[in-house]
C-alpha positions as CSV (number, residue, x, y, z in Angstrom):
1,M,29.4,104.0,53.2
2,K,30.8,102.1,50.2
3,C,29.2,98.9,48.7
4,F,30.7,96.2,46.3
5,V,29.0,93.4,44.3
6,F,30.7,90.1,44.6
7,L,30.1,87.7,41.6
8,P,30.8,84.0,42.2
9,Q,32.7,81.9,39.7
10,V,30.7,80.7,36.6
11,G,29.0,77.4,37.1
12,R,28.5,77.8,40.8
13,K,25.0,78.2,42.1
14,F,25.5,81.1,44.5
15,P,23.7,84.4,44.4
16,A,25.6,87.7,44.0
17,I,26.7,89.0,47.4
18,L,26.5,92.7,48.4
19,L,29.4,93.8,50.6
20,C,29.3,97.2,52.4
21,S,32.1,98.9,54.3
22,F,31.5,101.5,56.9
23,F,34.8,103.4,56.1
24,A,33.8,106.4,58.2
25,L,32.0,105.0,61.1
26,N,32.7,108.0,63.3
27,F,30.7,110.1,60.9
28,L,27.5,108.8,62.6
29,F,28.4,110.7,65.8
30,V,29.1,114.1,64.2
31,P,25.5,115.4,64.5
32,Q,25.6,114.8,68.2
33,A,29.0,116.6,68.6
34,N,27.8,119.5,66.5
35,A,24.7,119.7,68.6
36,Q,26.8,120.4,71.7
37,N,29.1,122.8,69.9
38,N,26.1,124.8,68.7
39,M,24.6,124.9,72.1
40,P,23.7,128.5,73.2
41,T,26.2,129.9,75.7
42,V,25.7,132.1,78.7
43,P,27.6,135.4,79.0
44,T,29.6,135.6,82.2
45,A,31.6,138.4,83.8
46,I,34.4,137.4,86.1
47,Y,35.6,140.2,88.5
48,V,39.0,139.9,90.2
49,G,39.3,142.1,93.3
50,N,42.0,142.8,95.9
51,A,41.2,141.0,99.1
52,A,43.1,143.5,101.3
53,F,40.9,146.4,100.3
54,Q,38.1,147.2,97.8
55,A,40.0,147.6,94.5
56,P,40.1,145.9,91.1
57,V,43.1,143.8,90.2
58,F,44.4,144.8,86.7
59,G,46.3,142.3,84.6
60,A,45.4,139.2,86.5
61,K,45.6,135.9,84.5
62,V,42.3,133.9,84.6
63,A,42.6,130.3,83.3
64,L,39.3,128.4,82.6
65,I,39.1,124.6,82.5
66,L,35.8,122.8,81.7
67,Q,35.2,119.7,83.9
68,E,32.9,117.0,82.5
69,S,32.0,114.1,84.9
70,F,30.5,111.7,82.3
71,E,28.8,109.9,85.2
72,N,32.1,109.4,87.0
73,Q,32.4,112.1,89.6
74,K,35.8,110.8,90.9
75,R,37.5,111.1,87.5
76,P,36.2,114.1,85.6
77,V,37.6,114.9,82.1
78,S,39.2,118.4,82.1
79,T,39.3,120.5,78.9
80,F,41.4,123.7,78.9
81,I,39.2,126.6,77.6
82,G,41.7,129.4,77.6
83,E,43.5,132.1,79.6
84,F,42.2,135.6,79.9
85,V,43.6,138.9,81.4
86,S,41.5,141.2,83.6
87,D,41.1,144.8,82.4
88,S,41.6,148.0,84.4
89,L,38.2,147.4,86.1
90,G,39.4,143.9,87.1
91,T,36.9,142.2,84.8
92,I,37.0,139.6,82.0
93,T,33.9,138.6,80.0
94,V,33.5,135.0,78.6
95,S,30.8,132.8,77.1
96,L,30.2,129.5,79.0
97,I,28.2,126.4,78.3
98,P,25.1,126.0,80.5
99,D,24.8,123.3,83.2
100,K,28.6,122.7,83.4
101,S,31.3,123.0,86.0
102,Y,34.5,125.0,85.4
103,M,37.7,125.3,87.4
104,I,39.2,128.8,87.6
105,T,42.9,129.5,88.3
106,T,43.6,133.2,88.9
107,S,47.2,134.5,89.3
108,K,49.2,137.7,89.2
109,N,52.7,138.7,90.4
110,G,52.5,140.0,93.9
111,F,49.4,138.0,94.7
112,Y,48.7,134.5,96.0
113,T,47.2,132.2,93.3
114,Q,43.5,131.5,93.8
115,L,41.7,128.3,92.8
116,S,37.9,128.4,92.5
117,K,34.9,126.8,90.8
118,I,31.9,128.1,88.9
119,K,28.8,126.1,88.0
120,T,26.5,127.4,85.2
121,T,23.5,125.4,86.3
122,N,21.2,128.4,87.0
123,F,22.9,130.9,84.7
124,S,20.6,132.9,82.4
125,R,21.1,133.2,78.6
126,T,19.4,136.6,78.5
127,R,21.6,138.6,81.0
128,Q,25.3,138.7,82.0
129,N,26.0,136.4,84.9
130,K,28.7,137.3,87.4
131,K,31.4,135.6,89.4
132,G,33.7,137.3,91.9
133,I,37.2,136.3,92.8
134,S,39.3,137.7,95.6
135,L,43.1,137.7,95.3
136,R,45.1,138.1,98.5
137,P,48.1,140.4,97.9
138,R,51.6,139.3,99.0
139,N,53.0,142.9,99.2
140,V,50.6,145.1,101.1
141,I,52.4,148.3,102.2
142,S,51.5,151.4,104.2
143,I,51.7,154.9,103.1
144,K,51.4,157.1,106.1
145,G,52.5,160.5,107.5
146,N,51.6,163.4,109.7
147,I,50.1,166.7,108.7
148,V,50.1,169.7,111.0
149,V,46.4,170.5,110.9
150,P,45.1,173.5,112.9
151,E,42.1,172.8,115.2
152,D,38.6,172.8,113.6
153,L,39.9,172.1,110.1
154,N,39.1,168.9,108.3
155,G,41.5,167.1,106.0
156,S,41.7,164.0,103.9
157,V,44.1,162.0,101.7
158,T,43.2,160.2,98.5
159,L,45.4,157.6,97.0
160,T,44.9,156.9,93.3
161,N,46.4,153.9,91.5
162,K,47.8,155.4,88.2
163,V,47.2,152.1,86.3
164,T,43.6,151.3,87.3
165,N,42.6,154.9,88.3
166,F,41.1,153.3,91.5
167,K,40.8,155.8,94.4
168,R,40.8,155.3,98.1
169,T,40.1,158.2,100.5
170,Q,40.9,158.5,104.2
171,N,40.2,161.3,106.7
172,I,43.1,162.7,108.6
173,D,42.7,162.1,112.3
174,Q,42.7,164.7,115.1
175,D,46.4,164.4,115.5
176,G,47.1,164.9,111.8
177,N,47.9,161.3,111.1
178,Y,46.9,159.1,108.2
179,D,47.7,155.5,107.2
180,I,46.5,154.3,103.8
181,K,47.2,150.9,102.2
182,A,48.8,150.2,98.8
183,V,50.4,147.3,96.9
184,K,54.0,147.1,95.7
185,G,54.5,147.2,91.9
186,D,52.1,150.0,91.1
187,D,52.5,153.8,90.7
188,Y,50.3,156.1,92.8
189,E,49.3,159.7,93.3
190,L,48.6,161.0,96.8
191,H,46.2,163.9,96.9
192,V,46.2,165.8,100.2
193,V,43.5,168.3,101.0
194,I,43.0,170.5,104.1
195,E,40.3,173.1,103.9
196,G,41.9,176.5,103.1
197,L,45.4,175.2,103.8
198,I,46.7,172.5,101.5
199,D,45.5,171.1,98.2
200,T,48.4,169.3,96.5
201,V,49.2,166.0,94.6
202,V,52.4,164.0,95.2
203,G,53.5,161.3,92.7
204,I,54.8,158.1,94.3
205,D,56.3,155.5,91.9
206,H,56.8,151.8,92.4
207,Q,60.5,152.2,92.9
208,Q,60.1,154.5,95.9
209,L,57.8,151.9,97.5
210,E,60.2,149.0,96.9
211,S,61.6,148.9,100.5
212,S,58.3,149.6,102.2
213,S,56.1,147.1,104.0
214,P,53.2,147.1,106.6
215,N,55.9,147.4,109.3
216,V,58.2,149.8,107.4
217,P,55.8,152.3,105.9
218,F,56.5,154.8,103.1
219,V,56.3,158.2,104.9
220,V,55.0,161.4,103.4
221,D,54.8,164.3,105.9
222,F,53.3,167.7,105.1
223,V,53.9,171.0,106.8
224,P,51.5,173.8,105.8
225,D,53.1,176.8,103.9
226,A,56.2,174.6,103.1
227,P,57.2,174.4,99.5
228,Q,56.1,171.2,97.7
229,P,58.2,169.1,95.3
230,N,58.6,170.9,92.0
231,Y,60.6,168.2,90.1
232,R,59.3,164.7,89.4
233,A,59.9,161.9,86.9
234,G,60.3,163.1,83.4
235,D,61.5,166.6,84.3
236,V,64.9,167.9,83.0
237,L,67.1,169.6,85.5
238,P,67.8,173.2,84.4
239,L,71.6,173.4,85.0
240,E,72.6,174.8,81.6
241,K,74.2,177.8,83.3
242,L,76.6,175.5,85.1
243,N,78.1,174.5,81.7
244,L,77.2,170.8,81.2
245,R,79.7,170.4,78.4
246,F,82.8,168.4,77.4
247,I,85.8,170.2,75.9
248,D,85.8,169.7,72.2
249,R,86.0,165.9,71.5
250,S,87.8,165.1,74.7
251,V,86.6,163.4,78.0
252,R,87.4,166.5,80.0
253,L,84.5,168.4,81.5
254,S,84.2,172.2,80.9
255,S,83.0,172.5,84.5
256,E,82.5,170.2,87.6
257,I,80.2,172.6,89.4
258,W,77.1,170.9,88.0
259,I,78.3,167.6,89.4
260,D,78.5,169.2,92.8
261,T,74.9,170.4,92.4
262,L,73.7,167.0,91.2
263,S,75.5,165.3,94.1
264,S,73.8,167.7,96.5
265,I,70.4,166.9,95.1
266,L,70.9,163.1,95.2
267,K,72.3,163.2,98.8
268,S,69.3,165.3,100.0
269,N,66.8,163.0,98.2
270,P,67.9,159.4,98.5
271,N,64.7,158.1,96.7
272,T,65.6,160.1,93.6
273,V,67.2,158.6,90.5
274,I,68.7,160.7,87.7
275,E,69.3,159.6,84.1
276,I,72.5,161.2,82.8
277,Q,72.4,161.4,79.0
278,V,75.8,161.8,77.4
279,H,76.0,163.3,73.9
280,T,78.7,163.9,71.3
281,D,78.9,166.0,68.1
282,S,78.6,164.4,64.6
283,R,82.3,164.4,63.7
284,K,83.7,160.9,63.2
285,S,81.6,157.8,62.7
286,D,78.6,156.6,64.7
287,R,80.7,153.8,66.2
288,L,83.5,156.2,67.3
289,N,81.0,158.6,68.8
290,Y,79.4,155.8,70.8
291,I,82.8,154.8,72.1
292,L,83.5,158.5,73.0
293,S,80.2,158.5,74.9
294,K,81.3,155.4,76.9
295,K,84.6,157.1,77.8
296,R,82.7,160.3,78.9
297,V,80.4,158.1,81.0
298,E,83.4,156.7,82.9
299,T,84.6,160.3,83.6
300,I,81.3,161.3,85.2
301,R,81.0,158.0,87.1
302,K,84.4,158.6,88.6
303,E,83.4,162.1,89.7
304,L,80.2,160.8,91.3
305,T,82.0,158.0,93.0
306,E,84.5,160.4,94.6
307,R,81.6,162.3,96.0
308,K,80.2,159.2,97.6
309,I,77.0,159.0,95.5
310,T,75.6,155.5,95.3
311,S,75.2,154.0,91.9
312,Q,71.6,153.2,92.6
313,Q,70.8,156.9,92.3
314,Y,71.9,157.4,88.7
315,I,71.8,155.6,85.3
316,F,73.6,156.5,82.1
317,E,72.3,156.8,78.6
318,K,75.0,156.8,76.0
319,K,73.5,158.9,73.2
320,G,76.5,159.5,70.9
321,E,75.4,161.7,67.9
322,D,71.8,160.5,68.0
323,E,70.3,163.8,69.0
324,I,72.1,166.8,67.3
325,L,70.7,170.1,68.5
326,N,71.7,172.3,65.5
327,H,72.4,172.0,61.8
328,C,75.8,170.3,62.4
329,V,74.9,166.8,61.2
330,D,77.1,164.4,59.1
331,G,78.5,166.1,56.0
332,V,77.9,169.7,57.2
333,S,80.9,171.9,57.8
334,C,80.7,173.7,61.2
335,S,83.0,175.6,63.5
336,R,84.2,174.2,66.8
337,Q,81.9,176.6,68.6
338,E,78.9,175.2,66.7
339,H,80.0,171.6,67.4
340,A,80.4,172.4,71.1
341,V,76.6,172.8,71.5
342,N,76.3,169.0,71.0
343,N,79.1,167.9,73.3
344,R,76.8,168.1,76.2
345,V,75.2,166.3,79.2
346,V,71.4,166.3,79.9
347,L,70.0,165.4,83.4
348,V,66.5,163.9,83.5
349,V,64.6,162.9,86.6
350,K,63.9,159.1,86.3
351,S,62.1,158.6,89.6
352,G,61.4,160.5,92.8
353,A,60.2,163.9,93.7
354,F,62.1,166.8,95.3
355,I,62.4,170.5,95.8
356,F,65.0,172.4,93.7
357,Q,65.4,176.1,93.1
358,K,67.5,177.3,90.1
359,E,69.3,179.8,92.3
360,D,70.5,176.9,94.4
């Protein structure tokens, strides 16, 4: 508040006048606002679960909006509080104001968006309060199969979500069948156990499940004593003996036998994707070696196309001189035989699982 003294002209019989200006009138309301801001909050855990089966939903977005009625129930004032993301247990923890109403919007790719409300009227300040939200998945799929189980032996399958580590177990029926649910977009491990007969784990990545649905299941059959997949995502195919090389600095392959072997693997395992890494030696510049890698990629692509291998089963990685195996880096003098080590192809399993023996 500011005050001024107004003095009348000399000779006039008027008293001095005190003028005051409330230049910051809204200051009078600050204590009330601060009182609400400093109000004790109630800790609240919001759990997001999968409505199709008992499982947490990881990475769900939970948006909170405070709704104040101000004695007008038809037109409440909405204040956006924030957006939170559920952890691997499907949970977020927030602090809410007592005796209030909140609107909750929960969403995640592959699920239907869920709108819900929460009132903190009876929430306690001394313990963590809870609110459960169920998200209905859009892309429920079936993983099923048949396992030849001898009579009087019990078996089960356990499906583990590799992101949340959540597990679901189902017993194998008398005919050796199982049918367990999953959701597209996640990677899984299927653990199959039959007493004294099978105890194995099979990796199933989200790309393999892409074409599956409740009506078109992803099938994993097991036959006791049959060899299980020995190559999975991340493994390097051991085909060095088949001479995965280019001749000097050309685009000509030293051998095409390895392409025949690779084609056989891909045809036998249509869910498998192979990353083909193309390297060069360090001679010439980085730019020219990258260009050489591109030309070599086209050579391999042509060979695979002629063998009728679909392009969805392989991807190329043009390495150039990025990963030299020996001492023959820029500025070092090496023989052609030493440089030849680096003019190579490396085959890495990108996705899928399959059986492959070196002697094949």
